[in-house]
LUMLUMVO-388528 format. One record per residue (C-alpha): residue number from 0; y negated, x, z negated. Coordinates in steps of 0.1 Angstrom, whole numbers, plus 2048, in hexadecimal, padded with zeros to 3 digits. Layout:
<recs>
<sepa = NUM	y = Y	x = X	z = Z>
...
</recs>
This chain:
<recs>
<sepa = 0	y = 7F3	x = 7C7	z = 60D>
<sepa = 1	y = 7F3	x = 7A6	z = 61F>
<sepa = 2	y = 7D7	x = 78F	z = 62B>
<sepa = 3	y = 7DE	x = 76A	z = 633>
<sepa = 4	y = 7CC	x = 748	z = 631>
<sepa = 5	y = 7EA	x = 739	z = 61F>
<sepa = 6	y = 7FF	x = 748	z = 603>
<sepa = 7	y = 820	x = 746	z = 616>
<sepa = 8	y = 810	x = 759	z = 633>
<sepa = 9	y = 803	x = 774	z = 61C>
<sepa = 10	y = 825	x = 776	z = 609>
<sepa = 11	y = 838	x = 779	z = 62B>
<sepa = 12	y = 81F	x = 795	z = 639>
<sepa = 13	y = 822	x = 7A7	z = 616>
<sepa = 14	y = 847	x = 7A8	z = 615>
<sepa = 15	y = 848	x = 7B6	z = 63A>
<sepa = 16	y = 832	x = 7D2	z = 62E>
<sepa = 17	y = 84C	x = 7DD	z = 615>
<sepa = 18	y = 864	x = 7EA	z = 62D>
<sepa = 19	y = 86A	x = 7E9	z = 653>
<sepa = 20	y = 88A	x = 7D8	z = 64C>
<sepa = 21	y = 87C	x = 7BC	z = 638>
<sepa = 22	y = 874	x = 79E	z = 64F>
<sepa = 23	y = 863	x = 789	z = 633>
<sepa = 24	y = 86E	x = 771	z = 61A>
<sepa = 25	y = 893	x = 775	z = 61E>
<sepa = 26	y = 8B1	x = 779	z = 608>
<sepa = 27	y = 8BD	x = 79A	z = 618>
<sepa = 28	y = 8E1	x = 793	z = 60D>
<sepa = 29	y = 8D9	x = 78B	z = 5EC>
<sepa = 30	y = 8EE	x = 76C	z = 5DD>
<sepa = 31	y = 8D4	x = 763	z = 5C0>
<sepa = 32	y = 8EE	x = 764	z = 5A4>
<sepa = 33	y = 8E2	x = 75B	z = 581>
<sepa = 34	y = 8E2	x = 77E	z = 577>
<sepa = 35	y = 8CC	x = 789	z = 595>
<sepa = 36	y = 8B5	x = 76D	z = 58E>
<sepa = 37	y = 8B0	x = 777	z = 569>
<sepa = 38	y = 8AD	x = 79E	z = 56E>
<sepa = 39	y = 88D	x = 7AA	z = 57C>
<sepa = 40	y = 88F	x = 7C3	z = 598>
<sepa = 41	y = 87D	x = 7CF	z = 5B8>
<sepa = 42	y = 895	x = 7B8	z = 5CB>
<sepa = 43	y = 88C	x = 798	z = 5B8>
<sepa = 44	y = 87A	x = 788	z = 5D3>
<sepa = 45	y = 897	x = 789	z = 5E9>
<sepa = 46	y = 8AC	x = 779	z = 5CE>
<sepa = 47	y = 892	x = 75E	z = 5CC>
<sepa = 48	y = 895	x = 759	z = 5F2>
<sepa = 49	y = 8BA	x = 754	z = 5ED>
<sepa = 50	y = 8B4	x = 73C	z = 5D3>
<sepa = 51	y = 89B	x = 728	z = 5E7>
<sepa = 52	y = 8B6	x = 722	z = 601>
<sepa = 53	y = 8CC	x = 712	z = 5E6>
<sepa = 54	y = 8B0	x = 6FD	z = 5D4>
<sepa = 55	y = 895	x = 6EF	z = 5EA>
<sepa = 56	y = 881	x = 6DD	z = 5CD>
<sepa = 57	y = 86C	x = 6FD	z = 5C3>
<sepa = 58	y = 84F	x = 708	z = 5D7>
<sepa = 59	y = 862	x = 726	z = 5E5>
<sepa = 60	y = 87C	x = 712	z = 5F0>
<sepa = 61	y = 866	x = 6F9	z = 601>
<sepa = 62	y = 855	x = 716	z = 613>
<sepa = 63	y = 875	x = 728	z = 61F>
<sepa = 64	y = 889	x = 70A	z = 627>
<sepa = 65	y = 870	x = 6F3	z = 636>
<sepa = 66	y = 866	x = 70C	z = 650>
<sepa = 67	y = 886	x = 71C	z = 659>
<sepa = 68	y = 89B	x = 6FD	z = 658>
<sepa = 69	y = 88F	x = 6EE	z = 67A>
<sepa = 70	y = 895	x = 70F	z = 689>
<sepa = 71	y = 8B7	x = 717	z = 67F>
<sepa = 72	y = 8C8	x = 6FB	z = 692>
<sepa = 73	y = 8BA	x = 706	z = 6B2>
<sepa = 74	y = 8D1	x = 71A	z = 6C9>
<sepa = 75	y = 8B6	x = 726	z = 6E3>
<sepa = 76	y = 892	x = 732	z = 6DA>
<sepa = 77	y = 886	x = 71B	z = 6F7>
<sepa = 78	y = 894	x = 6FE	z = 6DF>
<sepa = 79	y = 87B	x = 706	z = 6C5>
<sepa = 80	y = 85E	x = 6EE	z = 6C8>
<sepa = 81	y = 83A	x = 6F7	z = 6C6>
<sepa = 82	y = 835	x = 6E5	z = 6A4>
<sepa = 83	y = 852	x = 6F7	z = 696>
<sepa = 84	y = 848	x = 71A	z = 6A2>
<sepa = 85	y = 823	x = 714	z = 699>
<sepa = 86	y = 82E	x = 709	z = 676>
<sepa = 87	y = 844	x = 727	z = 670>
<sepa = 88	y = 828	x = 73E	z = 67E>
<sepa = 89	y = 80E	x = 72E	z = 665>
<sepa = 90	y = 825	x = 736	z = 647>
<sepa = 91	y = 828	x = 75A	z = 652>
<sepa = 92	y = 84A	x = 75D	z = 665>
<sepa = 93	y = 84A	x = 779	z = 67D>
<sepa = 94	y = 85A	x = 775	z = 6A0>
<sepa = 95	y = 877	x = 78C	z = 693>
<sepa = 96	y = 87B	x = 776	z = 675>
<sepa = 97	y = 87C	x = 755	z = 68B>
<sepa = 98	y = 894	x = 766	z = 6A2>
<sepa = 99	y = 8AA	x = 76D	z = 685>
<sepa = 100	y = 8A9	x = 747	z = 67C>
<sepa = 101	y = 8B3	x = 73C	z = 6A0>
<sepa = 102	y = 8CB	x = 757	z = 6A6>
<sepa = 103	y = 8B7	x = 764	z = 6C2>
<sepa = 104	y = 8A1	x = 782	z = 6CC>
<sepa = 105	y = 87D	x = 789	z = 6C2>
<sepa = 106	y = 874	x = 78E	z = 6E8>
<sepa = 107	y = 881	x = 76A	z = 6EE>
<sepa = 108	y = 86D	x = 75C	z = 6D1>
<sepa = 109	y = 850	x = 76F	z = 6DC>
<sepa = 110	y = 852	x = 762	z = 701>
<sepa = 111	y = 855	x = 73E	z = 6F4>
<sepa = 112	y = 837	x = 743	z = 6DD>
<sepa = 113	y = 823	x = 750	z = 6FB>
<sepa = 114	y = 82F	x = 733	z = 710>
<sepa = 115	y = 820	x = 71C	z = 6F6>
<sepa = 116	y = 800	x = 730	z = 6F6>
<sepa = 117	y = 806	x = 736	z = 6CF>
<sepa = 118	y = 7F2	x = 754	z = 6C7>
<sepa = 119	y = 7E1	x = 75E	z = 6A6>
<sepa = 120	y = 7BC	x = 75D	z = 6A0>
<sepa = 121	y = 7A7	x = 77C	z = 693>
<sepa = 122	y = 794	x = 774	z = 672>
<sepa = 123	y = 77C	x = 789	z = 65E>
<sepa = 124	y = 781	x = 791	z = 639>
<sepa = 125	y = 763	x = 784	z = 626>
<sepa = 126	y = 75B	x = 7A1	z = 610>
<sepa = 127	y = 73B	x = 792	z = 600>
<sepa = 128	y = 74B	x = 770	z = 5F5>
<sepa = 129	y = 735	x = 75B	z = 609>
<sepa = 130	y = 716	x = 764	z = 5F8>
<sepa = 131	y = 707	x = 76C	z = 61A>
<sepa = 132	y = 716	x = 770	z = 63D>
<sepa = 133	y = 72B	x = 78F	z = 63E>
<sepa = 134	y = 733	x = 7A1	z = 65E>
<sepa = 135	y = 74F	x = 7BB	z = 657>
<sepa = 136	y = 768	x = 7CC	z = 66B>
<sepa = 137	y = 784	x = 7C2	z = 654>
<sepa = 138	y = 79A	x = 7AA	z = 669>
<sepa = 139	y = 7BB	x = 79A	z = 666>
<sepa = 140	y = 7D0	x = 783	z = 67E>
<sepa = 141	y = 7DA	x = 762	z = 674>
<sepa = 142	y = 7E9	x = 742	z = 683>
<sepa = 143	y = 7D8	x = 72D	z = 668>
<sepa = 144	y = 7B7	x = 729	z = 67C>
<sepa = 145	y = 7AA	x = 718	z = 69A>
<sepa = 146	y = 791	x = 732	z = 6A7>
<sepa = 147	y = 788	x = 757	z = 6A4>
<sepa = 148	y = 76C	x = 765	z = 68B>
<sepa = 149	y = 762	x = 77F	z = 6A6>
<sepa = 150	y = 75B	x = 77D	z = 6CB>
<sepa = 151	y = 76B	x = 796	z = 6E2>
<sepa = 152	y = 754	x = 7A3	z = 6FA>
<sepa = 153	y = 760	x = 7B2	z = 71B>
<sepa = 154	y = 766	x = 7D7	z = 719>
<sepa = 155	y = 76D	x = 7D4	z = 6F4>
<sepa = 156	y = 78D	x = 7E4	z = 6E3>
<sepa = 157	y = 79F	x = 7DF	z = 6C4>
<sepa = 158	y = 7B5	x = 7F8	z = 6B3>
<sepa = 159	y = 7D3	x = 7E7	z = 6A1>
<sepa = 160	y = 7E8	x = 7F8	z = 686>
<sepa = 161	y = 80A	x = 7EB	z = 67F>
<sepa = 162	y = 827	x = 7F4	z = 66A>
<sepa = 163	y = 82C	x = 7FA	z = 646>
<sepa = 164	y = 80E	x = 803	z = 631>
<sepa = 165	y = 816	x = 819	z = 612>
<sepa = 166	y = 801	x = 829	z = 5F8>
<sepa = 167	y = 7F3	x = 849	z = 608>
<sepa = 168	y = 7F4	x = 83C	z = 62A>
<sepa = 169	y = 7D0	x = 82E	z = 62C>
<sepa = 170	y = 7BE	x = 850	z = 632>
<sepa = 171	y = 7D6	x = 85A	z = 64F>
<sepa = 172	y = 7D3	x = 836	z = 65F>
<sepa = 173	y = 7AF	x = 835	z = 65B>
<sepa = 174	y = 7AB	x = 858	z = 66B>
<sepa = 175	y = 7C4	x = 850	z = 687>
<sepa = 176	y = 7AF	x = 830	z = 68E>
<sepa = 177	y = 78D	x = 841	z = 68F>
<sepa = 178	y = 79B	x = 85C	z = 6A5>
<sepa = 179	y = 7A9	x = 843	z = 6BC>
<sepa = 180	y = 788	x = 82F	z = 6BE>
<sepa = 181	y = 776	x = 850	z = 6C4>
<sepa = 182	y = 78B	x = 85B	z = 6E1>
<sepa = 183	y = 788	x = 836	z = 6EF>
<sepa = 184	y = 762	x = 838	z = 6ED>
<sepa = 185	y = 764	x = 859	z = 6FF>
<sepa = 186	y = 779	x = 84C	z = 71A>
<sepa = 187	y = 763	x = 82E	z = 71F>
<sepa = 188	y = 743	x = 841	z = 722>
<sepa = 189	y = 751	x = 85B	z = 73A>
<sepa = 190	y = 75E	x = 83D	z = 751>
<sepa = 191	y = 73C	x = 82A	z = 74E>
<sepa = 192	y = 728	x = 84A	z = 758>
<sepa = 193	y = 73F	x = 850	z = 775>
</recs>
């Protein structure tokens, strides 16, 4: 499951949700042989990623190469420009994935991103297809925006889940999030009374 404001962003997020080891649209060591390209498999998206590095004419190639190319030639995270970093983030590249492109660490990329003040925006999912104003608690983060859809009041708390989301995990995740919020509310009320 992945939500984004651009196809590339949603694709990258979806691929990361498959496995902790998957960084996104990446070859994962596949060489994109003719046989691999013709034979359907659960690894086909990685074969397409490998093929896109060879052939930049297709839309997949344009996505992967146009974003990572300016990053690959940087030797230090500090050499990555605001524009290159913003472009990569808008296409759904994670800090870890960018770090791999520039042969650096995820922490170094995060520090540069924070130095630039480049943070995601919180957007709401429109569950009523714009028929009338919708105010849902279904939120997602994106770099493809210029403002948040919700206001963060002082004293507010947000519980954020992360990691791979597999079939069958939704009930456990929901229960853990509700339990966490109930405990935070208890702590808040106790501290407010005292």
